[in-house]
C-alpha positions as CSV (number, residue, x, y, z in Angstrom):
1,X,-1.0,-26.9,-3.5
2,X,-4.8,-26.7,-4.2
3,X,-6.2,-23.2,-5.3
4,X,-9.9,-22.4,-5.2
5,X,-11.1,-19.2,-6.8
6,X,-15.1,-18.6,-5.3
7,X,-17.4,-15.8,-6.1
8,X,-18.8,-14.6,-3.1
9,X,-21.1,-11.6,-1.8
10,X,-18.5,-10.2,-0.2
11,X,-19.2,-6.3,-1.0
12,X,-16.1,-4.2,0.5
13,X,-13.2,-3.9,2.3
14,X,-15.0,-4.1,5.7
15,X,-16.4,-7.2,4.7
16,X,-12.9,-8.6,4.0
17,X,-11.7,-7.2,7.0
18,X,-14.5,-8.7,8.9
19,X,-13.2,-12.6,7.7
20,X,-9.8,-12.1,7.9
21,X,-9.2,-13.5,11.6
22,X,-11.4,-16.7,10.5
23,X,-9.4,-17.1,7.2
24,X,-5.8,-16.1,8.8
25,X,-6.4,-18.8,11.3
26,X,-7.6,-21.6,9.7
27,X,-5.2,-24.4,9.4
28,X,-5.8,-25.6,5.9
29,X,-5.4,-22.2,4.3
30,X,-1.7,-21.2,3.4
31,X,-2.9,-18.1,1.7
32,X,-5.9,-16.3,0.6
33,X,-6.9,-13.1,-1.0
34,X,-10.5,-11.5,-1.9
35,X,-10.6,-9.0,-4.8
36,X,-14.0,-7.0,-4.2
37,X,-13.3,-4.5,-6.6
38,X,-14.6,-7.1,-9.2
39,X,-18.5,-8.0,-10.1
40,X,-17.8,-11.5,-8.9
41,X,-16.1,-10.4,-5.6
42,X,-13.6,-13.4,-6.4
43,X,-11.8,-15.0,-3.0
44,X,-8.9,-17.2,-3.7
45,X,-7.6,-19.7,-1.3
46,X,-4.7,-21.6,-1.3
47,X,-4.0,-24.7,0.9
48,X,-3.4,-28.6,0.4
49,X,-6.7,-29.2,2.5
50,X,-8.7,-26.6,1.4
51,X,-12.2,-27.0,0.4
52,X,-15.3,-25.0,-1.0
53,X,-17.3,-26.5,1.6
54,X,-14.8,-25.2,4.4
55,X,-14.2,-22.1,2.9
56,X,-18.5,-21.7,2.9
57,X,-18.7,-22.6,6.4
58,X,-16.2,-19.8,7.4
59,X,-18.1,-17.2,5.5
60,X,-21.3,-18.1,6.8
61,X,-19.8,-17.3,10.3
62,X,-19.8,-13.6,9.3
63,X,-23.0,-13.6,7.3
64,X,-21.6,-14.1,4.0
65,X,-21.5,-17.3,1.3
66,X,-20.3,-18.6,-2.0
67,X,-22.2,-18.0,-4.5
68,X,-20.2,-19.8,-7.5
69,X,-17.1,-21.2,-8.6
70,X,-14.5,-19.5,-11.2
71,X,-13.7,-22.4,-13.5
72,X,-10.1,-23.6,-13.3
73,X,-9.5,-23.4,-16.7
74,X,-10.2,-20.0,-17.1
75,X,-6.8,-18.1,-17.5
76,X,-5.2,-15.2,-15.7
77,X,-5.1,-11.9,-17.0
78,X,-2.3,-11.1,-19.4
79,X,-1.2,-8.0,-21.2
80,X,-3.6,-9.0,-24.3
81,X,-6.5,-10.1,-22.0
82,X,-6.4,-7.5,-19.2
83,X,-8.9,-5.2,-19.0
84,X,-8.2,-1.6,-20.7
85,X,-9.0,-0.1,-17.1
86,X,-6.8,-2.2,-15.2
87,X,-3.0,-1.1,-15.3
88,X,-0.3,-3.6,-15.7
89,X,1.5,-4.5,-12.9
90,X,4.7,-2.8,-13.2
91,X,7.4,-1.2,-11.1
92,X,8.4,1.2,-13.7
93,X,6.4,4.4,-12.4
94,X,8.0,4.2,-9.2
95,X,11.3,3.7,-10.4
96,X,10.9,6.4,-12.9
97,X,9.7,8.8,-9.9
98,X,12.2,8.1,-7.6
99,X,15.1,8.9,-10.3
100,X,13.4,11.8,-11.1
101,X,13.4,13.2,-7.4
102,X,17.4,12.3,-7.2
103,X,17.8,14.0,-10.3
104,X,15.9,17.1,-9.0
105,X,17.8,17.1,-5.6
106,X,21.0,16.8,-7.5
107,X,20.3,19.9,-9.6
108,X,19.2,21.6,-6.7
109,X,22.4,20.9,-4.8
110,X,24.5,22.0,-8.0
111,X,22.8,25.4,-7.9
112,X,23.3,25.8,-4.3
113,X,27.1,25.4,-5.2
114,X,28.0,22.4,-2.8
115,X,26.6,19.2,-1.3
116,X,24.8,19.7,1.7
117,X,23.3,16.4,3.1
118,X,20.8,17.7,5.2
119,X,19.2,19.9,2.7
120,X,19.4,17.2,-0.1
121,X,17.3,14.9,2.3
122,X,14.9,17.4,3.2
123,X,14.6,18.4,-0.5
124,X,13.7,14.7,-1.4
125,X,11.5,13.9,1.4
126,X,9.6,17.3,0.6
127,X,9.5,16.1,-3.1
128,X,8.3,12.2,-2.4
129,X,5.7,13.6,-0.1
130,X,4.4,15.9,-2.6
131,X,4.3,13.8,-5.7
132,X,3.1,10.5,-3.8
133,X,0.2,12.5,-2.5
134,X,-0.6,14.1,-6.1
135,X,-1.3,10.2,-7.4
136,X,-3.3,9.5,-4.5
137,X,-5.3,12.6,-5.1
138,X,-6.2,11.6,-8.5
139,X,-8.5,8.8,-7.2
140,X,-8.9,9.3,-3.5
141,X,-11.8,6.8,-3.2
142,X,-9.9,4.2,-5.1
143,X,-6.8,4.8,-3.0
144,X,-8.8,4.9,0.3
145,X,-10.4,1.3,-0.7
146,X,-7.0,-0.1,-1.7
147,X,-4.8,1.4,1.6
148,X,-7.8,-0.2,3.8
149,X,-6.9,-3.7,2.5
150,X,-3.6,-3.5,4.3
151,X,-2.6,-0.5,6.3
152,X,-3.3,-1.0,10.3
153,X,-5.2,2.4,10.6
154,X,-7.3,2.5,7.8
155,X,-8.6,-1.3,8.3
156,X,-10.4,0.2,11.5
157,X,-11.5,3.6,10.0
158,X,-11.8,3.8,6.5
159,X,-11.8,7.8,6.9
160,X,-7.9,7.4,7.5
161,X,-7.6,6.4,3.9
162,X,-9.0,9.5,2.9
163,X,-6.9,11.6,5.3
164,X,-3.7,10.1,4.5
165,X,-2.9,11.9,1.2
166,X,-3.4,15.2,2.9
167,X,-1.2,14.3,5.6
168,X,1.4,13.5,3.0
169,X,0.8,16.5,1.3
170,X,1.3,18.5,4.1
171,X,4.5,16.6,5.2
172,X,5.8,17.5,1.5
173,X,4.7,21.4,2.2
174,X,6.8,21.6,5.5
175,X,9.9,20.0,4.2
176,X,10.0,22.2,1.4
177,X,9.5,25.4,3.2
178,X,11.6,23.7,6.1
179,X,9.1,24.2,8.6
180,X,9.4,23.2,12.2
181,X,12.1,20.8,11.4
182,X,12.1,18.6,14.6
183,X,8.4,18.4,14.5
184,X,8.3,17.8,10.8
185,X,10.7,14.8,11.0
186,X,8.8,13.6,14.4
187,X,5.6,13.6,12.5
188,X,6.8,11.7,9.4
189,X,8.5,8.9,11.8
190,X,5.1,8.2,13.0
191,X,3.2,8.5,10.2
192,X,5.5,6.2,7.8
193,X,6.1,4.0,10.8
194,X,2.8,3.1,11.3
195,X,2.3,2.5,7.5
196,X,5.4,0.1,7.8
197,X,3.6,-1.9,10.0
198,X,0.7,-2.7,7.8
199,X,3.4,-3.2,5.1
200,X,4.9,-6.0,7.1
201,X,2.0,-7.9,8.2
202,X,0.9,-8.2,4.6
203,X,4.3,-9.6,3.5
204,X,4.5,-12.1,6.3
205,X,1.0,-13.1,5.8
206,X,2.0,-13.4,1.8
207,X,-1.0,-11.7,0.5
208,X,-1.3,-10.8,-2.9
209,X,-2.6,-7.4,-3.0
210,X,-1.9,-4.0,-4.6
211,X,0.5,-1.6,-2.8
212,X,-1.5,1.8,-2.7
213,X,1.8,4.1,-2.6
214,X,0.8,5.6,-6.0
215,X,-3.0,5.5,-5.3
216,X,-5.1,3.7,-7.7
217,X,-3.5,5.1,-10.8
218,X,-0.8,2.5,-11.1
219,X,-0.7,-1.3,-10.5
220,X,1.7,-1.7,-7.8
221,X,2.3,-5.1,-6.4
222,X,3.0,-5.2,-2.5
223,X,6.5,-6.6,-2.2
224,X,9.7,-5.4,-0.2
225,X,10.0,-2.7,-2.6
226,X,7.1,-1.0,-0.8
227,X,8.6,-1.9,2.6
228,X,12.2,-0.5,1.2
229,X,10.0,2.6,0.2
230,X,8.6,3.2,3.7
231,X,11.5,2.3,5.6
232,X,13.6,4.7,3.6
233,X,11.2,7.6,4.8
234,X,11.6,6.2,8.5
235,X,15.6,6.2,8.2
236,X,15.8,9.4,6.6
237,X,13.5,11.1,9.4
238,X,15.3,9.7,12.3
239,X,18.4,10.6,10.6
240,X,17.7,14.1,10.3
241,X,16.4,14.2,13.9
242,X,19.7,12.9,15.2
243,X,21.2,16.0,13.0
244,X,19.1,18.7,14.6
245,X,19.8,17.2,17.9
246,X,23.6,17.2,17.3
247,X,23.4,20.9,16.6
248,X,21.7,21.8,20.1
């Protein structure tokens, strides 16, 4: 499969969104990705029949153009060549956070004198939302830009990327305070359900993009790990709603 790396005059996530329908529908393109965070605004296109001329034609339909080509012999960034401000790709931070959350929940259950499923899930979800919102808020603009590359609402309104971490923060506080459990879990189903749609679309399109679940602090690749994380929260919220309904 042929791979082209082209310098463009794309400027932001909104520019990428505007060209997405054209590139997704182009028969000769198998996969594509635009990195507007770099000075060259590199557009990577893969396909057996893809050509720089055709890519240029597609870009011009939306008012953009190819301004150069990245030489094929330029090596991909490695741990040694990666810029100091670009964190390495790793799932380690995510795994470590989840282990910490499980440990804290386990200790809380021991302190309570016995294991209660509903209470354990509530505490886990509280910790999940509070911790994940914290990392997103460390670099709110960076998170919003990354999130807009795949979330179906943030793609249409960039402001949702700025609001989302505060929604997580509010949900975390609500779970911790056991505030209106039915409403809190229903809200979680909606928020995480919408987020899951964007993740599924990106995975099906095989787009090589960064997952924004830990904001712009860590470089987590979008993968089925991200989908599992979202579905876990959806499943726990649904289970807790079923428990609440069963007690009435």
